[in-house]
N, C-alpha and C positions, 0 to 999 in steps of 0.2 A: 509449400504454398503458404502455411503460416510465416514462414521466414521473409515470403517476398512479399505479404503484406505488412509485416513489420517494417522491412525496409522502407517500402511505400509511405508508410506512417512516419517513420523518422525524417525522412525528406519532407513530407507535407509540414510536420511540425515546426520544422529548424525555420520554413519560410514563412511561418507566421507567430505575431508577437503576442503574448498575453500580459495581461497586467499584473505586474509584479510586487509581491506582498511579502514582508517580512515576516518571519516565522520563528514563535518564541519556544524553543528547544526545551524540553521538559514543562511544557506550558498547556498540556492536556490537550484536547481536541480542536482542530480548526474546521470550520465550514467552509466546503466550496461548492460551486455551481457549475454546470456543464450544459450546453445548450440542446435545444431541440429545432424541428424544423422550421417552428414559428420565428423563433428569437435568432436564427442564424442566417437568414435571408433569403432560405429557400422556399419557404411557404410565401404566401398562398400559391404558387407556381406551380408547386409539385416538381420541380426539375429533377434530374436524375442526380443521386447521391453523389457528391462532388468529390469525396475522401473523407477520412476519418479526421482530418485536419479541422473539418466543419464540426466536429464533436468533441474539440480539445476543449480542457477546463478554461473558465474565464480568466483563472489566475493562475500565475505560478508562484511557487513558495521558496523563498531564498533564506538562507542561513549559514552558520559556520559551526564546525564541531571541533573541538578539541578533545574528546573522546569519541570512540566506536559509539554508533546509536541503530536503534532499528525504527524504522519508517513503516507505518501501519496506516493503510487506506481502506474504510470500511464504507460500503455502499448503505444508505438510508431510505428511507420512502418506500417505494417499491420493488421487490427483491428481484429485479430483471437486468440491472446493469452490470457490467464487467468492464473493468479499467485495464488499457495500457498505460504503464508507468517508465517515465524518462527521469534521470537525474543528467543535468549539465549535457541535454541532449543525446543523452545514451541511454537506450533501452536497458532496464534494468528487471524487467517481468510485467506481470500482469496479476490482477486478483482472479480468485477463484472462480469456476463458472457458478453461477446462481440457479438454484433450482427452478426459479421465476414461477412467478403467479400462485404460490403456496400461501401467502401471507395475504388476507383480504382487506387489511387496513394498513395505513400508513405506519411504520416505525421510524420515527424520528430522533431516537437516542442512538448513539454509537455502541454504546456499552450493551444495550439490549439488544440490538441488530448484530453485534459481534458473537452473541450466542446462540443465533438462530443460523443452523447450515443453510438455509436456503438463501442468504444475503451474500452477496460476493465480498472478498476480504482478502487481503494480502499484507506480509510482512517482509520487508527488503533491509538486509544489513549494509548500513553507510560507514564508510572509513571517515578518519578525520580529514576536514579540509572544508573548502567552499562548496555548497551544494544548490542547485536550481530546480527544483521537483516541479513537473507537469504532468500531466496526463490528457487520456481521451477515451472516451465511451468507446468501446467496440463489440458491444453486445445489442443490447435492446438500443435502437436509435429512434429516440422519441420523435413522433409525428407534435407534439403539442410544446410545450414550453421547456422540456429538458426535466433536468432533475438536479438533486443536491448530494453529496456525500461528505464524509471526514476524514482527515487525517491527523497525524500526529506524529513527533518525532521523540525518542525519549533515550537517553543516553545508556549505557550498558557498562556494567565494571567487568573488565576482562581480568581473571586473576593472572597475577605476574609470574613468571616461571619459578620463581623461588617458592611462590604458595603452592602452586602445583607439584612441585617435589615433595614439599612437605606433607601433603594430603597422601602421595603415593607411598612414601616411607612410612607414614602413621598405618595406613593401609596394610602394607606388606608387616611390620611389626604386629598389629592386631591379628593378622591371620597366623601369623607364626604362633602366637601364644595360643591362640585356638587349638592348633594341631598338639601344643605340649600339655595343654590344660584343658580337657574337654568339658569338666565341670563350668568354665567359663560361657560356654555356648548356651547354657540354660538359663543362663541369668537374664 
């Protein structure tokens, strides 16, 4: 059932264009907004929900990577939203289930929200190349003006095979030394 929903979501998203923004890699958090019923054209008629594309983010974020990176998506505001995330129109995952309703006031700092279990969050590995990130709200479909969240992309350093080999050899050597010289283990 979830797979069918995601496929419908993918088809809906590819038919709808969002405003494209450049994203600065290693540039910290970037704010984005997603609509509710009031600003997606459905309200005030309360027509039947037209599909997840009605709740896609207003902006897509484009950037190029020369190193692998981690994309983090963090909900803020009220702790009720959850997102499906796409890279170059390919579903890469969804953020965690929010517990919803446990925070009585808005939390608008993504670093604080990231420490609270009740807020939806996700981390996705991105490879070298061109990326266009967009998502849609899939959990709490706002009946008002929608909400906001943050995302960021930070490159990661992947150890080279020679470095990994050096760590393995060092570990084996240290392990053998501890067996032959037990007094080293108490240091």
